[in-house]
N, C-alpha and C positions, 0 to 999 in steps of 0.2 A: 194567574197558573194555576193548573190543576195539580190537585197532589201526588203524589207516586200512587201507582196501583201494586199490590202484590198479589200475584197470580198464585196459588197457594194450593198444593197436590201433591199425591204420590206420583209424581215424574219424575222422583230421582231412584228410579230403578223402571225395568225395559216390562212394561205392560206395556199393551196395544191400547187397550182403552184410555188410560189417563194419558200417555203421551199425544192422541187426537183429542182429547179435550182440554189439552193445552192449547193444540194449535185450533179450533174454535174460537176458545176462549180469547185467543190475542185477533184473531180475526174479528172477532164481534167489538174489537174495543179499540179502532182503528183513532188514532191523534193520542192517546194515552202514554204515557210512561207507563211502560210495563216492565216489571221484574217479577222473574219466575224462581219460587222458592221450596223448598220442601225441607225434611228433616235431615238430609245430608247434601253435600255440593257435589253434585254429579254433572257430565256433558253426556247428554242422552245425544246430541245433533246427530252422530255417525247414524244414529236409529231413526231420524225425521224430528227426535222430539228437542226440549229446550235446554240451553246450560243454564241449568237448577244452584241456588244459594241455598244453603243452612239458615231456616229461616230466623234464627237468634243473631244470627252475623250480620243478615240482612237486615233486621230491624233495627239492629244495634247502629248501622251505617247511615239509614234514612229516619231514623230517630226524629232530629230537627223538625221535620216535614210533616210529622204526622200523618204516614201511607195510611193508605184505605187498603183494605184485605177480601180478595174474592177467594172465598173456596171452588176450587172447579170440579167440581162432580165428584162422581166416584163411589164406593160403599166404605165412606170413611166414619160414618158414626157410630157402626158399630167395631169398629177397628182397633184391638186393645195395642197398648206401647209392645207387648211382645211380640204379635204377628208383627205389627210396623215394622220392628228392631231385625227379626230372623228375614223380612224382606229384603232387607238391606243388604245382607250379604251375598257374596260374592256365592254359585250354586255349588260350585266345589267345597263350600265351608260350610254350609247350611246343615247338612247330617250331624257333624261331627262337632258342632257347636251349641246345638239343641240337645245332643246326648250330655254332652259333659255338665250342661247348667242347667237341665229338668231336676236333677237330683241335688242340686245346689241352691237353694232359692236364694239366700243372700247373696249370691256373687251373679245372681240370672238378677237382680233387681238390681246392681249396683250395674252389672255392664248394660242392661237395658234404658236406662235412665242416662250412662256415657251414648251411646248410640243415635240414643230419642232429641238430646241436645236438654234434657228434663225430665221432671218429675208427673207430668200430665199422663194420663190414664188412657184419655183418647188422643194421642198426640197429632193426629190431624184434624184436629178442631182446634182452632185457635180462637181466645177469646178476648177480648182487651181487660177483662177482672185482670190476668196473667199478664198481659201485654199492653200495657197502662199507653205504652207508643204509638198503639193503632190509633186513627182516628174514629173508622167504622169498618163493621165485618158486614159482607155476605153470603150467601151460599147458595149457589146455582146447582141445579137438577142431582141432589145429593142422595145417597141411600145410605139408609140402615135398617135391614127387615130384620135384622137379630136384637137392636137396642131394649127392646123390651125385656129380654133374656140376657141383658149384659151385667155383671156385676153392680148393686148399686151407686155405689160410690160413684162409677165411670158412667153410668147412667144420669146423674145427679149433675156431673161436670159437665156431659154435652149441654143436656137440656137448660144448664142457666146461661154457657154459649151461645145457644140458639136464642135462648129469648133476649139474649144482649144485642141480638145483631138487627142491621136496618131492613134486610131483606132474606127471606128465606123461601128456597124453593127446594122440591123432593122429587122425584123422579117414578116412586110410586105409591100405591094405595095403604099398603102396608107402615111404611114408613110415615106416612102422613095421618094415618089414625094412631099413632104412639104419639105424633107429636101433639097431634089435637086432643087426644087424652090428657095430657101435661100444660093444655092451655096453650099454646104455641099454635096459631092459624098459617099453616105454612101454605104455600100453592104450589098445585099438583099440575108438575108440566113434564110433557118428553124430554127425556137425554138429549142434552143440548150435541150429540153426534148424530143425531135425525138432519142435521143440517149440513154434514158433510159434502154432499153432491150440490148443494146452494154453494158452499161457499169456495167449494175446493174441486169441480168437475173439472174443470179443464187440466188443474193439474194434474187429475189422477189421470184423468184420459192420456195424456201426454206420457205418464210414468208407464201405464200400460203399454205404449207401444217400443218401448226400448231392452234392452239389456234383457235378463233371465227370464221378465214376463212375456215378452216377444218370443224368446225362443220356447216357454210354456204354451203359450196359445199355437206355435206352429208344430207341438206334437198333436195335440187333440184339435184339429180343423172343425170335426163334428161336433166339441164342444168338450167342457168338461166341469164337475162338481170340484167347490173348494170345499176342504176338511179339516177343520184343526179338532183334536183331544188333549185334553191336560193330562198330566201326569199322572192323575187318579185313573184314567185306564190302563194301566202298565197291565193288571191283573192278565191270566192268559186266557182266561175264559170271556174276560169284556173283547179281548181283542180277535178269539177267534168268533165272535158273535157278528161283533162288526165287519168280518173279512168277508163272512158267509153272504150277507147280509148286501156289501158292497156288489159283491161277484155278480149275482142276481140283477140287482139295478141297470149296475156298468152296462152289462150285457144286452140286457134289453133295450135299455137307453139308449146304446152305441154312444154312449160316452168315454171319456177318462177319468182319471181322479190326481186333484194335485192336494197334497200334503202340506199344512203350513204350520207355524208358530205364532201365535199369540203375545207369548210371553216371556223373557227369559229369564226373569226373575226367580226366587226359589217359591214351590208350589205352584209354578204355574205350568209350562210347557217342557217336554224332552224329546231331543233329537230321536233318541236312541228307541224309543216308544213309536214313534213315526215311522223309523224304518222298520221295528219289528212287525206292525200293521202293513207296511208294503210289502213285507218280503212273504205274507201271506196272499198278494193277488198277482195275477200275472204281471210278470213285468213292463210288458206293454202297453197296460191299462192306466201305472200309475206314474206318478215324479214326484217329490217332494222340492219343494221353494227352497233355498238354502236363504234365503234374504227373511231379513226379521224387520224388516224398513217398514216405518209406518205407511209409507206411500205406496211401496210395492204390495202391503197386505190390500190397501186399500184397491189398488188396482185389481189384482187378482182376484178380489171379490166381484168386483163392479164387471169384471168380463165373465164371468161363468155362468152357467146356467143353472146354478141355487150353490147356498150357502147348510154346510151342515156341521155344528160344533160346539162347543160346549163355551167357549167366549160368548157373553153378554152382548160386546162391541160388534165384534162380529158378525151377531145375529144383526145388530141395528145398523150397523153400514151395508149388507144386505137389503134392509130394510130401505133403506133410503133410497136403495140403486133400484125399489122394485122388483126385487129376486124373490123367488122360493126360497124357504129358510126352513130351517129347524132345529131343536136346542137339542145337543146329547147329554145323559148326565149318567155318571157310572154308577148311580144308586136313589131311590128317591128321595132318603131321608140326607142329603149329602148338603154342605151350606151352599153352594153354588146352585142346586137343585133350588131351594128354596130360594134364592136371589132373584134366577130365572124366571120362576113361576110368577114371584112378586109383579116383577117389571110386565111381563109378557101380560099377565090379568090384568095390566092396569092400561094397555094400549096394543095389544094386538089385532090383527082385523079378525073379527068371530068366524067361526070355521076352521081355522087355519091350526095345524098342529103347533103345539107349546113343546110341551119336553117329553124323549122319549127315552126308556134304557136301549141301551143296544142290541136286544134281544128282539126288541120290536122296530129295529130301522128302518127295514126292507118296504114293510104295507106303510108305515106312517110316512117313507121318504117319498111314496107315488102319490100317495093322499097331498104333501106340500106340491110337487112339482104338476100337479093336474089343478092347482088354484088359477083362479081366471088372472089372466097378465095383468089387463084392464084394475082390474079391481086392486091387483098389487101395486099398480103405479099413482093410484088414487088414495092408497093410505099411504103411502111413503108421503106425496103432495099436502094430505092431510097434516101429518105430524108435524111437519117443516112448519108449514103455516101455524099450525095452534103454539109450537115451542119459540118461532121469532115473534109473533104476538103476545106470548106469556111473556116472554125476558124484555118487554119494550120499560115494564117500570125500571126494572135494571139497569137498562140500556141510561134512563133519564136519570136515574141515581149519581151513575160514573161519569155523567156528562153527552151521554149522546141520545137527546131527544127525540127523534124520528128513528126507528131500527131498522129503517128504509138505507139506511145511511151504512150500516154493516152487513145486510145479507142481499 
């Protein structure tokens, strides 16, 4: 009998990419006894995510059977305990909690340990050295573009966990270079979300034909752009620049605009920001999708004429669908800009726009919309094939010798 397999990741909070990666991982591992774990026990099933247990509790329960643990992607290698703890808060609690704890280091440390369930400096990175009940650990498609700048103790903890793992793949060249410099031969593979169409194409198509999505599509019979922005774009100047660019492009292209949220956790998206942007545009040309369900987001992107946004996984889904895409960043030196640039320079189609500031949206969006559709589709197929082939060894370790069993 196979050991239990714990899928461990940041799907204990609402973030589109993490919820999607949880579903991709489970689809790639049919026949395994799977358990979803995070830092907290949460039920994300209302949004298409998993029912998640806190890792210490789940591991204590399964310890006699020595489970394996797979780290399910995401930018986890440079995620500090403080960042992880704050993102587990309810959005209406985050600002007050941060303001109270930042000038109180002792209380802050105690609170972080209580929320994350231990003293790990990088709590989304599990190691057998600290969790001896684990049999083996694996890392699939993880990122850590800021790991080389993380505090020394945190970096040492993460590198030790990676050295002890049976399989390590990363999703960008920056993270891979950091690990190679530390003597860890990580494999470079596209983010597993590039498989979303191969694994869930029928489900996404069905979702797009019903409910709110059907109504949105009906509102724009000539097509629409799907656009998402994080709370970092709340500045009036950012919104004004975005609105000016969008008015010009939408009018010239004869398209509508659908705004959506890709994350409800703190430091992610804010409905109020989308409403303020929509108020700057002609009412007939824009809608806001109320749903933040995983498959509604995938359906919205898949049926669009193109995607623009700050979410990496929003762009990856657009890539998997063979659609024009563009990444928006509020500033050239933000953490999100660095993460996006690292991934896109590793995998994007040459000549396709990468990241753009709000002021440059109009020209760059036209450039993205003009890219050859066949080239976009070929890149989608190439990335999906590269990812599936590259994960064959991992599937073998986990009891699936033939990757075609799972994709």
